[in-house]
All heavy atoms as an XYZ file, in Angstrom:
847
protein
N     125.821    193.900    -48.979
C     126.683    194.047    -50.075
C     127.790    192.968    -49.977
O     128.254    192.475    -51.070
C     127.325    195.499    -49.915
C     128.220    195.684    -51.031
S     127.384    195.983    -52.582
C     128.654    196.605    -53.576
N     128.318    192.600    -48.801
C     129.371    191.657    -48.708
C     128.926    190.314    -49.175
O     129.684    189.557    -49.901
C     129.982    191.669    -47.348
C     131.404    190.935    -47.363
C     129.105    190.987    -46.312
C     132.491    191.796    -47.936
N     127.708    189.956    -48.811
C     127.179    188.622    -49.338
C     126.997    188.617    -50.810
O     127.208    187.574    -51.417
C     125.887    188.336    -48.659
C     126.022    188.013    -47.168
O     127.100    187.593    -46.765
N     124.961    188.246    -46.354
N     126.693    189.808    -51.330
C     126.468    189.885    -52.872
C     127.790    189.707    -53.528
O     127.932    189.061    -54.529
C     125.882    191.214    -53.212
C     125.568    191.324    -54.655
C     124.461    190.864    -55.209
C     126.297    192.060    -55.613
N     124.469    191.213    -56.587
C     125.588    191.977    -56.813
C     127.503    192.837    -55.577
C     126.099    192.445    -58.020
C     127.914    193.318    -56.764
C     127.230    193.236    -57.963
N     128.901    190.140    -52.906
C     130.232    190.030    -53.528
C     130.848    188.710    -53.194
O     131.885    188.407    -53.721
C     131.202    191.164    -52.998
C     130.834    192.630    -53.587
C     131.721    193.619    -52.807
C     130.972    192.683    -54.978
N     130.213    187.893    -52.408
C     130.818    186.558    -52.132
C     130.701    185.642    -53.308
O     131.401    184.700    -53.443
C     130.010    185.963    -50.896
N     129.810    185.957    -54.329
C     129.769    185.160    -55.466
C     130.915    185.572    -56.346
O     131.056    186.711    -56.793
C     128.475    185.521    -56.160
C     128.209    184.682    -57.516
O     129.138    184.195    -58.088
N     126.965    184.629    -57.956
N     131.777    184.633    -56.700
C     132.949    185.015    -57.553
C     132.704    185.635    -58.881
O     133.435    186.421    -59.353
C     133.738    183.611    -57.682
C     133.280    182.790    -56.594
C     131.859    183.237    -56.280
N     131.549    185.224    -59.551
C     131.264    185.853    -60.805
C     130.853    187.243    -60.689
O     131.410    188.179    -61.424
C     130.072    184.966    -61.465
N     130.108    187.680    -59.644
C     129.748    188.996    -59.427
C     130.911    189.872    -59.040
O     131.085    190.958    -59.453
C     128.643    189.150    -58.333
C     127.284    188.652    -58.902
C     126.253    188.951    -57.813
N     125.323    187.869    -57.665
C     124.750    187.455    -56.665
N     124.890    188.038    -55.538
N     123.917    186.469    -56.776
N     131.681    189.222    -58.126
C     132.937    189.981    -57.744
C     133.883    190.289    -58.902
O     134.374    191.349    -58.983
C     133.683    189.075    -56.681
C     134.975    189.733    -56.203
C     135.013    190.747    -55.348
C     136.234    189.362    -56.723
C     136.111    191.391    -54.845
C     137.416    189.954    -56.345
C     137.381    190.974    -55.364
N     134.133    189.280    -59.713
C     134.993    189.523    -60.893
C     134.404    190.563    -61.897
O     135.080    191.410    -62.479
C     135.203    188.162    -61.657
C     136.056    187.273    -60.821
S     137.572    187.885    -60.307
C     138.468    187.901    -61.804
N     133.078    190.599    -62.044
C     132.408    191.564    -62.883
C     132.596    192.979    -62.314
O     132.956    193.968    -63.056
C     130.905    191.146    -63.077
C     130.291    191.853    -64.170
C     128.855    191.293    -64.450
N     128.007    191.005    -63.321
C     127.580    189.807    -62.993
N     128.006    188.719    -63.716
N     126.839    189.584    -61.878
N     132.347    193.155    -61.004
C     132.538    194.495    -60.400
C     133.983    194.860    -60.404
O     134.294    196.108    -60.652
C     132.047    194.359    -58.959
C     132.121    195.715    -58.262
C     131.184    196.832    -58.769
C     131.751    195.568    -56.779
N     134.889    193.944    -60.074
C     136.280    194.335    -59.990
C     136.920    194.619    -61.444
O     137.716    195.427    -61.581
C     137.112    193.209    -59.394
O     137.141    192.037    -60.167
N     136.350    194.057    -62.468
C     136.737    194.344    -63.773
C     136.355    195.815    -64.204
O     137.085    196.504    -64.938
C     136.105    193.445    -64.870
N     135.321    196.285    -63.623
C     134.863    197.669    -63.898
C     135.618    198.712    -63.106
O     135.872    199.801    -63.522
C     133.373    197.883    -63.687
C     132.404    197.080    -64.563
C     130.998    197.245    -64.149
C     130.080    196.415    -65.112
N     128.678    196.459    -64.647
N     135.912    198.388    -61.796
C     136.584    199.333    -61.016
C     138.224    199.234    -61.096
O     138.801    200.167    -60.559
C     136.223    199.094    -59.552
O     136.519    197.758    -59.125
C     134.684    199.361    -59.401
N     138.721    198.167    -61.635
C     140.160    198.080    -61.636
C     140.839    199.162    -62.345
O     141.820    199.728    -61.909
C     140.515    196.744    -62.163
C     142.059    196.366    -62.231
C     142.586    196.355    -60.796
C     142.272    195.105    -62.949
N     140.431    199.602    -63.541
C     141.118    200.725    -64.216
C     141.213    201.996    -63.432
O     142.227    202.651    -63.326
C     140.423    200.839    -65.528
C     139.730    199.573    -65.802
C     139.376    199.078    -64.367
N     140.029    202.275    -62.812
C     139.939    203.525    -62.023
C     140.778    203.443    -60.802
O     141.561    204.414    -60.424
C     138.438    203.830    -61.644
C     137.618    204.130    -62.742
C     136.806    203.238    -63.450
C     137.548    205.378    -63.479
N     136.179    203.814    -64.469
C     136.568    205.090    -64.519
C     138.084    206.534    -63.252
C     136.287    206.189    -65.350
C     137.690    207.596    -64.106
C     136.807    207.385    -65.177
N     140.800    202.386    -60.078
C     141.620    202.185    -58.935
C     143.061    202.161    -59.261
O     143.960    202.678    -58.519
C     141.178    200.951    -58.090
S     139.537    201.083    -57.407
N     143.338    201.468    -60.404
C     144.799    201.405    -60.800
C     145.393    202.827    -61.063
O     146.553    203.099    -60.653
N     144.680    203.562    -61.858
C     145.207    204.919    -62.224
C     145.131    205.852    -60.944
O     146.173    206.593    -60.761
C     144.288    205.531    -63.279
C     144.630    205.076    -64.637
C     143.855    204.248    -65.381
C     145.830    205.223    -65.321
N     144.480    203.922    -66.584
C     145.728    204.545    -66.578
C     147.052    205.935    -65.138
C     146.752    204.496    -67.505
C     148.023    205.839    -65.975
C     147.898    205.196    -67.257
N     144.232    205.629    -60.030
C     144.390    206.490    -58.843
C     145.556    206.080    -57.991
O     146.277    206.923    -57.436
C     143.055    206.276    -58.002
N     145.849    204.756    -57.857
C     147.060    204.254    -57.117
C     148.287    204.799    -57.808
O     149.232    205.212    -57.076
C     146.933    202.707    -57.086
N     148.448    204.714    -59.069
C     149.592    205.126    -59.713
C     149.867    206.705    -59.490
O     150.938    207.087    -59.256
C     149.635    204.831    -61.229
C     150.777    205.494    -62.017
C     149.745    203.336    -61.395
N     148.821    207.419    -59.609
C     148.853    208.885    -59.430
C     149.259    209.213    -57.977
O     150.221    210.048    -57.840
C     147.429    209.467    -59.732
O     147.034    209.253    -61.044
C     147.501    211.017    -59.505
N     148.734    208.512    -57.017
C     149.108    208.802    -55.669
C     150.473    208.369    -55.372
O     151.165    209.051    -54.560
C     148.080    208.133    -54.628
C     146.744    208.858    -54.566
C     145.624    208.107    -54.707
C     146.700    210.183    -54.372
C     144.377    208.801    -54.663
C     145.441    210.810    -54.251
C     144.268    210.123    -54.395
N     150.911    207.268    -55.944
C     152.236    206.766    -55.794
C     153.274    207.754    -56.285
O     154.247    208.118    -55.617
C     152.435    205.412    -56.355
C     153.818    204.809    -56.264
C     154.131    204.421    -54.781
C     153.865    203.560    -57.147
N     153.013    208.251    -57.526
C     153.985    209.229    -58.086
C     153.983    210.540    -57.326
O     155.081    211.008    -57.146
C     153.553    209.397    -59.609
C     154.337    210.622    -60.177
C     153.809    208.169    -60.479
N     152.851    211.102    -56.983
C     152.859    212.245    -56.211
C     153.471    212.129    -54.843
O     154.283    212.934    -54.410
C     151.299    212.835    -56.064
C     151.249    213.991    -55.093
C     150.843    213.286    -57.446
N     153.163    210.987    -54.175
C     153.801    210.724    -52.846
C     155.300    210.592    -52.923
O     156.021    211.098    -52.063
N     155.719    209.894    -53.972
C     157.189    209.783    -54.112
C     157.834    211.009    -54.354
O     159.012    211.336    -53.816
C     157.570    208.701    -55.163
C     157.394    207.223    -54.679
C     157.596    206.330    -55.872
C     158.305    206.965    -53.552
N     157.259    211.838    -55.231
C     157.813    213.173    -55.591
C     157.926    214.051    -54.292
O     158.948    214.689    -53.988
C     156.939    213.866    -56.675
C     157.415    215.231    -56.957
C     158.637    215.469    -57.646
C     156.715    216.402    -56.471
C     159.066    216.729    -57.942
C     157.108    217.611    -56.684
C     158.339    217.874    -57.410
O     158.675    219.137    -57.671
N     156.877    214.131    -53.529
C     156.784    214.915    -52.371
C     157.830    214.426    -51.342
O     158.459    215.237    -50.703
C     155.421    214.982    -51.756
C     154.421    215.854    -52.417
C     154.655    216.700    -53.434
C     153.069    215.884    -52.121
N     153.554    217.311    -53.827
C     152.486    216.869    -52.991
C     152.233    215.332    -51.245
C     151.213    217.194    -53.045
C     150.860    215.644    -51.203
C     150.389    216.611    -52.081
N     157.896    213.152    -51.107
C     158.788    212.672    -50.073
C     160.301    212.655    -50.487
O     161.105    212.853    -49.601
C     158.379    211.230    -49.683
O     158.487    210.423    -50.798
N     160.584    212.453    -51.724
C     161.944    212.368    -52.189
C     162.520    213.655    -52.770
O     163.731    213.840    -52.747
C     162.190    211.219    -53.079
C     161.784    209.835    -52.570
C     161.966    208.794    -53.616
C     162.612    209.462    -51.379
N     161.671    214.578    -53.188
C     162.194    215.759    -53.897
C     161.804    217.023    -53.088
O     162.677    217.861    -52.799
C     161.698    215.799    -55.313
C     162.048    217.201    -56.045
C     162.098    214.681    -56.187
N     160.580    217.070    -52.617
C     160.061    218.312    -52.052
C     160.512    218.380    -50.540
O     160.715    219.448    -49.994
C     158.574    218.415    -52.213
C     158.020    219.581    -51.415
C     158.151    218.521    -53.608
N     160.460    217.335    -49.923
C     160.689    217.190    -48.434
C     162.077    217.780    -48.152
O     163.059    217.316    -48.771
C     160.547    215.903    -47.842
N     162.274    218.626    -47.150
C     163.626    219.128    -46.931
C     164.403    218.170    -46.247
O     164.018    217.246    -45.499
C     163.362    220.327    -45.937
C     162.031    220.078    -45.324
C     161.279    219.213    -46.319
N     165.828    218.181    -46.407
C     166.708    217.200    -45.656
C     166.666    217.539    -44.147
O     166.374    218.634    -43.671
C     168.019    217.492    -46.260
C     167.977    218.798    -46.954
C     166.495    219.052    -47.263
N     166.926    216.488    -43.392
C     167.003    216.602    -41.960
C     168.236    217.457    -41.585
O     169.276    217.356    -42.232
C     167.117    215.176    -41.375
C     167.045    215.163    -39.816
O     166.067    215.881    -39.303
O     167.812    214.648    -39.161
N     168.271    218.085    -40.416
C     169.364    218.903    -39.995
C     170.537    218.118    -39.549
O     171.644    218.553    -39.514
C     168.940    219.973    -39.014
C     168.740    219.367    -37.609
C     169.760    219.489    -36.646
C     167.544    218.831    -37.214
C     169.527    219.001    -35.359
C     167.330    218.274    -36.025
C     168.359    218.304    -35.029
O     168.131    217.847    -33.872
N     170.300    216.875    -39.034
C     171.438    216.053    -38.696
C     171.858    214.930    -39.648
O     172.960    214.822    -39.945
C     171.040    215.331    -37.340
C     171.071    216.218    -36.158
C     170.733    215.501    -34.855
O     170.118    214.398    -34.890
N     171.142    215.949    -33.704
N     170.825    214.313    -40.259
C     171.156    213.164    -41.097
C     171.185    213.607    -42.646
O     171.614    212.713    -43.411
C     170.135    212.078    -40.923
C     170.170    211.495    -39.579
C     169.081    210.425    -39.356
O     168.280    210.174    -40.210
N     169.192    209.749    -38.228
N     170.745    214.758    -42.939
C     170.735    215.259    -44.311
C     169.750    214.464    -45.197
O     168.649    214.176    -44.773
N     170.189    214.135    -46.443
C     169.331    213.486    -47.368
C     169.064    212.039    -46.976
O     168.137    211.384    -47.529
C     169.792    213.533    -48.721
C     169.669    215.005    -49.353
O     168.724    215.690    -48.865
O     170.524    215.322    -50.199
N     169.851    211.403    -46.186
C     169.698    209.938    -45.965
C     168.497    209.649    -45.095
O     167.949    208.495    -45.156
C     170.863    209.402    -45.188
O     171.077    210.168    -43.981
C     172.163    209.546    -46.000
N     167.860    210.700    -44.408
C     166.666    210.439    -43.658
C     165.415    210.161    -44.641
O     164.467    209.552    -44.286
C     166.316    211.587    -42.767
C     165.777    212.751    -43.502
C     165.374    211.194    -41.660
N     165.569    210.513    -45.870
C     164.475    210.360    -46.803
C     164.187    208.859    -47.148
O     163.109    208.601    -47.623
C     164.723    211.040    -48.108
C     164.699    212.568    -47.903
C     164.932    213.297    -49.174
N     165.073    214.695    -48.907
C     165.261    215.687    -49.862
N     165.529    215.233    -51.058
N     165.315    216.843    -49.566
N     165.083    208.030    -46.792
C     164.875    206.592    -47.064
C     163.631    206.123    -46.131
O     162.971    205.146    -46.505
C     166.092    205.741    -46.836
C     165.957    204.247    -47.302
C     166.522    205.720    -45.304
C     165.846    204.189    -48.715
N     163.426    206.755    -45.008
C     162.262    206.365    -44.154
C     160.972    206.579    -44.852
O     160.066    205.893    -44.473
C     162.410    207.120    -42.900
C     163.496    206.699    -41.892
S     163.439    207.359    -40.234
C     163.206    209.117    -40.593
N     160.885    207.526    -45.803
C     159.688    207.740    -46.435
C     159.250    206.664    -47.320
O     158.113    206.532    -47.810
C     159.717    209.045    -47.299
C     159.865    210.298    -46.449
C     160.825    211.222    -46.742
C     159.048    210.601    -45.245
C     161.105    212.382    -45.948
C     159.260    211.636    -44.519
C     160.193    212.591    -44.850
O     160.420    213.771    -44.103
N     160.219    205.816    -47.687
C     159.836    204.615    -48.532
C     159.910    203.373    -47.687
O     159.056    202.453    -47.734
C     160.889    204.499    -49.645
C     160.644    203.262    -50.397
C     160.801    205.731    -50.547
N     160.932    203.264    -46.728
C     161.201    202.019    -46.000
C     160.029    201.728    -45.026
O     159.478    200.615    -44.968
C     162.543    202.132    -45.291
C     162.705    201.089    -44.230
N     163.130    199.804    -44.610
C     162.530    201.106    -42.872
C     163.241    199.119    -43.524
N     162.865    199.806    -42.520
N     159.524    202.680    -44.232
C     158.663    202.457    -43.172
C     157.307    202.113    -43.791
O     156.691    201.150    -43.331
C     158.572    203.666    -42.179
C     157.496    203.539    -41.216
C     159.897    203.841    -41.550
N     156.700    202.862    -44.800
C     155.428    202.437    -45.289
C     155.461    201.105    -46.012
O     154.554    200.316    -45.921
C     155.116    203.482    -46.285
C     155.868    204.698    -45.832
C     157.140    204.221    -45.278
N     156.601    200.696    -46.646
C     156.744    199.403    -47.185
C     156.747    198.303    -46.184
O     156.110    197.206    -46.392
C     157.982    199.354    -48.079
N     157.385    198.508    -45.121
C     157.374    197.542    -44.006
C     155.925    197.361    -43.446
O     155.552    196.264    -43.207
C     158.366    198.027    -42.936
N     155.275    198.449    -43.182
C     153.881    198.403    -42.606
C     153.010    197.733    -43.725
O     152.077    196.930    -43.324
C     153.394    199.732    -42.246
C     153.842    200.120    -40.911
C     154.829    200.931    -40.538
C     153.270    199.626    -39.626
N     154.943    201.068    -39.183
C     154.078    200.236    -38.609
C     152.253    198.706    -39.352
C     153.827    199.985    -37.281
C     151.986    198.438    -37.984
C     152.734    199.112    -37.023
N     153.199    198.002    -44.926
C     152.309    197.432    -45.971
C     152.565    195.934    -46.059
O     151.676    195.167    -46.226
C     152.652    198.124    -47.354
C     151.721    197.691    -48.453
C     150.480    197.195    -48.305
C     152.045    197.829    -49.876
N     149.910    197.072    -49.548
C     150.953    197.463    -50.454
C     153.145    198.286    -50.573
C     150.759    197.462    -51.932
C     153.019    198.392    -51.894
C     151.885    197.922    -52.660
N     153.775    195.482    -45.897
C     154.069    194.063    -45.963
C     153.449    193.387    -44.670
O     152.838    192.232    -44.817
C     155.568    193.733    -45.876
N     153.490    193.969    -43.522
C     152.818    193.431    -42.326
C     151.331    193.297    -42.535
O     150.656    192.340    -42.283
C     153.084    194.300    -41.127
C     154.456    194.088    -40.594
C     154.694    195.166    -39.460
C     154.725    192.754    -40.085
N     150.695    194.359    -43.167
C     149.251    194.269    -43.437
C     148.919    193.211    -44.467
O     147.844    192.606    -44.304
N     149.698    193.029    -45.441
C     149.465    192.057    -46.414
C     149.496    190.719    -45.718
O     148.628    189.775    -46.026
C     150.465    192.127    -47.648
C     150.330    190.885    -48.509
C     150.157    193.408    -48.424
N     150.423    190.457    -44.950
C     150.547    189.065    -44.252
C     149.443    188.963    -43.378
O     148.918    187.876    -43.090
C     151.948    188.943    -43.556
C     153.010    188.648    -44.624
C     154.190    189.464    -44.545
C     152.849    187.694    -45.614
C     155.230    189.213    -45.489
C     153.838    187.485    -46.522
C     155.003    188.254    -46.455
O     156.026    187.994    -47.425
N     148.948    189.992    -42.688
C     147.703    189.826    -41.797
C     146.478    189.508    -42.632
O     145.639    188.649    -42.261
C     147.464    191.182    -41.093
C     146.175    191.218    -40.299
C     146.279    190.200    -39.069
C     145.945    192.548    -39.673
N     146.418    190.105    -43.826
C     145.354    189.742    -44.765
C     145.391    188.318    -45.187
O     144.352    187.644    -45.321
C     145.332    190.656    -45.988
C     144.324    190.368    -47.001
C     143.007    190.697    -46.828
C     144.669    189.611    -48.141
C     142.113    190.439    -47.760
C     143.745    189.271    -49.093
C     142.391    189.669    -48.936
N     146.585    187.839    -45.485
C     146.810    186.421    -45.877
C     146.253    185.438    -44.665
O     145.589    184.494    -44.987
C     148.184    186.127    -46.225
C     148.425    184.625    -46.346
C     148.592    186.850    -47.494
N     146.650    185.840    -43.517
C     146.179    185.024    -42.378
C     144.683    185.017    -42.264
O     144.113    183.941    -41.995
C     146.861    185.542    -41.092
N     144.041    186.222    -42.366
C     142.527    186.280    -42.253
C     141.914    185.533    -43.469
O     140.910    184.807    -43.223
C     142.180    187.685    -42.197
C     142.557    188.509    -40.905
C     142.161    189.919    -41.036
C     141.963    187.812    -39.653
N     142.395    185.773    -44.582
C     141.817    185.107    -45.757
C     141.946    183.548    -45.712
O     141.061    182.835    -46.045
C     142.346    185.633    -47.094
N     143.089    183.118    -45.116
C     143.251    181.624    -45.008
C     142.462    181.116    -43.988
O     141.923    180.008    -44.099
C     144.779    181.469    -44.550
O     145.585    181.844    -45.664
N     142.120    181.882    -42.888
C     141.176    181.411    -41.858
C     139.722    181.256    -42.396
O     139.064    180.314    -42.129
C     141.244    182.344    -40.650
N     139.342    182.307    -43.225
C     138.091    182.199    -43.872
C     138.000    181.054    -44.810
O     136.978    180.310    -44.857
C     137.707    183.505    -44.566
C     136.555    183.385    -45.442
C     137.621    184.710    -43.555
N     139.005    180.809    -45.436
C     138.999    179.613    -46.399
C     138.959    178.333    -45.657
O     138.368    177.444    -46.129
C     140.325    179.726    -47.310
N     139.645    178.261    -44.591
C     139.608    176.999    -43.749
C     138.289    176.764    -43.141
O     137.719    175.736    -43.061
C     140.768    177.036    -42.756
C     142.105    176.585    -43.269
C     143.122    176.963    -42.160
C     142.276    175.261    -43.724
N     137.707    177.868    -42.468
C     136.488    177.684    -41.715
C     135.327    177.501    -42.663
O     134.491    176.610    -42.486
C     136.364    178.834    -40.709
C     134.987    178.830    -40.092
C     137.431    178.848    -39.693
N     135.115    178.449    -43.558
C     133.916    178.468    -44.438
C     134.099    177.804    -45.881
O     133.170    177.868    -46.623
C     133.393    179.938    -44.539
C     132.801    180.346    -43.259
C     131.620    179.924    -42.710
C     133.364    181.319    -42.407
N     131.496    180.624    -41.481
C     132.544    181.475    -41.282
C     134.483    182.139    -42.394
C     132.701    182.308    -40.255
C     134.706    183.019    -41.443
C     133.825    183.120    -40.313
N     135.357    177.413    -46.125
C     135.677    176.906    -47.404
C     135.226    177.730    -48.678
O     134.663    177.251    -49.531
C     135.009    175.456    -47.578
C     135.359    174.511    -46.540
C     136.284    173.385    -46.996
N     136.507    172.515    -45.956
C     137.720    172.097    -45.764
N     138.688    172.559    -46.376
N     137.900    171.190    -44.778
N     135.519    179.009    -48.459
C     135.207    180.013    -49.554
C     136.252    179.944    -50.638
O     137.395    180.226    -50.267
C     134.950    181.351    -48.954
C     134.210    182.235    -49.842
N     134.848    182.835    -50.871
C     132.894    182.617    -49.926
C     134.001    183.584    -51.529
N     132.782    183.433    -50.938
N     135.887    179.720    -51.820
C     136.961    179.586    -52.937
C     137.656    181.062    -53.181
O     138.764    181.030    -53.467
C     136.258    179.090    -54.167
C     134.843    179.448    -53.926
C     134.568    179.338    -52.449
N     136.929    182.056    -53.095
C     137.483    183.443    -53.327
C     138.454    183.781    -52.168
O     139.534    184.435    -52.484
C     136.353    184.438    -53.365
C     136.762    185.779    -53.991
C     137.256    185.454    -55.403
C     135.575    186.685    -54.038
N     138.315    183.279    -50.966
C     139.267    183.565    -49.925
C     140.555    182.886    -50.161
O     141.691    183.321    -49.932
C     138.690    183.140    -48.623
N     140.579    181.654    -50.865
C     141.750    180.934    -51.053
C     142.500    181.648    -52.263
O     143.759    181.750    -52.103
C     141.344    179.483    -51.610
C     140.898    178.637    -50.555
C     140.424    177.274    -51.011
O     140.357    177.037    -52.214
N     140.145    176.380    -50.131
N     141.845    182.213    -53.152
C     142.478    182.784    -54.302
C     143.059    184.154    -53.734
O     144.242    184.471    -54.074
C     141.468    183.121    -55.352
C     142.042    184.081    -56.496
C     140.979    181.884    -56.070
N     142.373    184.797    -52.905
C     142.866    186.155    -52.363
C     144.133    185.963    -51.483
O     145.078    186.703    -51.553
C     141.740    186.824    -51.538
N     144.101    184.781    -50.706
C     145.230    184.502    -49.754
C     146.516    184.123    -50.731
O     147.532    184.623    -50.388
C     144.995    183.398    -48.929
N     146.260    183.387    -51.711
C     147.401    182.965    -52.577
C     147.982    184.185    -53.313
O     149.236    184.343    -53.374
C     146.920    181.878    -53.635
C     147.984    181.296    -54.384
C     147.545    180.314    -55.369
N     146.522    179.327    -54.824
C     145.327    179.219    -55.297
N     144.912    179.828    -56.306
N     144.459    178.412    -54.754
N     147.137    185.048    -53.879
C     147.662    186.176    -54.570
C     148.225    187.232    -53.639
O     149.232    187.870    -54.020
C     146.552    186.751    -55.413
C     146.043    185.940    -56.552
C     147.207    185.609    -57.504
O     147.942    186.528    -57.859
O     147.296    184.474    -57.908
N     147.626    187.404    -52.479
C     148.222    188.359    -51.518
C     149.583    187.925    -51.041
O     150.457    188.775    -50.761
C     147.289    188.646    -50.409
N     149.739    186.588    -50.854
C     151.064    186.157    -50.429
C     152.239    186.476    -51.412
O     153.371    186.867    -51.003
N     151.904    186.436    -52.681
C     152.980    186.684    -53.688
C     153.178    188.224    -53.602
O     154.374    188.646    -53.759
C     152.382    186.333    -55.107
N     152.214    189.075    -53.450
C     152.400    190.514    -53.412
C     153.208    190.821    -52.106
O     154.000    191.705    -52.021
C     151.096    191.243    -53.408
C     150.208    191.020    -54.584
C     150.908    191.295    -55.862
N     149.980    191.056    -57.013
C     149.777    189.955    -57.639
N     150.405    188.794    -57.272
N     148.995    189.833    -58.671
N     152.846    190.154    -51.024
C     153.584    190.373    -49.757
C     155.020    190.111    -49.733
O     155.824    190.810    -49.254
N     155.372    188.963    -50.476
C     156.811    188.667    -50.752
C     157.488    189.763    -51.473
O     158.646    190.266    -51.136
C     156.930    187.367    -51.558
C     157.262    186.200    -50.685
C     157.634    184.935    -51.565
N     157.134    184.954    -52.923
C     155.939    184.280    -53.220
N     155.245    183.676    -52.280
N     155.559    184.292    -54.433
N     156.830    190.336    -52.462
C     157.495    191.405    -53.276
C     157.652    192.708    -52.492
O     158.669    193.379    -52.606
N     156.608    193.015    -51.708
C     156.636    194.290    -50.906
C     157.662    194.159    -49.778
O     158.382    195.002    -49.431
C     155.207    194.514    -50.398
C     155.273    195.615    -49.295
C     154.321    194.904    -51.451
N     157.872    192.914    -49.204
C     158.738    192.759    -48.080
C     160.199    192.830    -48.442
O     161.115    193.030    -47.703
C     158.465    191.546    -47.279
O     158.698    190.350    -48.139
N     160.489    192.619    -49.700
C     161.797    192.739    -50.214
C     162.335    194.204    -50.220
O     163.552    194.388    -50.032
C     161.931    192.289    -51.725
C     161.836    190.738    -51.763
C     162.120    190.247    -53.153
N     161.877    188.816    -53.234
C     161.225    188.224    -54.038
N     160.680    188.873    -55.103
N     161.091    186.918    -54.117
N     161.442    195.202    -50.254
C     161.818    196.525    -50.195
C     162.485    196.951    -48.924
O     163.623    197.412    -48.923
N     161.843    196.803    -47.778
C     162.365    197.178    -46.541
C     163.751    196.341    -46.269
O     164.549    196.740    -45.452
C     161.410    196.974    -45.530
C     160.125    196.878    -46.263
C     160.515    196.405    -47.649
N     163.810    195.094    -46.711
C     164.969    194.293    -46.419
C     166.063    194.452    -47.378
O     167.209    193.820    -47.160
C     164.508    192.806    -46.453
C     163.422    192.388    -45.455
C     162.977    190.997    -45.646
C     163.947    192.650    -44.001
N     165.901    195.169    -48.381
C     167.022    195.453    -49.392
C     168.142    196.203    -48.786
O     167.967    197.088    -48.003
C     166.407    196.073    -50.627
N     169.369    195.751    -49.208
C     170.507    196.503    -48.650
C     171.332    196.893    -49.969
O     171.250    196.353    -50.991
C     171.398    195.553    -47.910
C     170.751    195.101    -46.620
C     171.675    194.217    -45.768
N     170.988    193.877    -44.622
C     171.457    192.893    -43.845
N     172.709    192.428    -44.032
N     170.820    192.543    -42.747
N     172.184    197.823    -49.772
C     172.989    198.303    -50.860
C     174.194    197.421    -51.063
O     174.801    196.851    -50.298
C     173.531    199.678    -50.568
C     172.793    200.688    -51.106
C     173.397    202.039    -51.053
N     172.668    202.929    -51.907
C     173.155    204.005    -52.385
N     174.271    204.353    -52.074
N     172.399    204.749    -53.061
């Protein structure tokens, strides 16, 4: 299956079909998760409501680390095997990683 998806035309055809479903699932899980973590979760007995920032900060920091690991792996694949789709994936993931890493670093 992975070799079949290495063809950029086939990959784009499959991703065009699955993107709406994955997009709506991601939005649904994001909304439900934010509601549960910021509204339903009880406040901490010592820190009160300020502890809820960890429900957003920590996953965003881990997500940014994961994105940068993906950029490194995709760049290595692009350098070693000269795969054009790996170059595109690394370039696009780098932009997303920059945006995600701004969340944990943001200050009031």
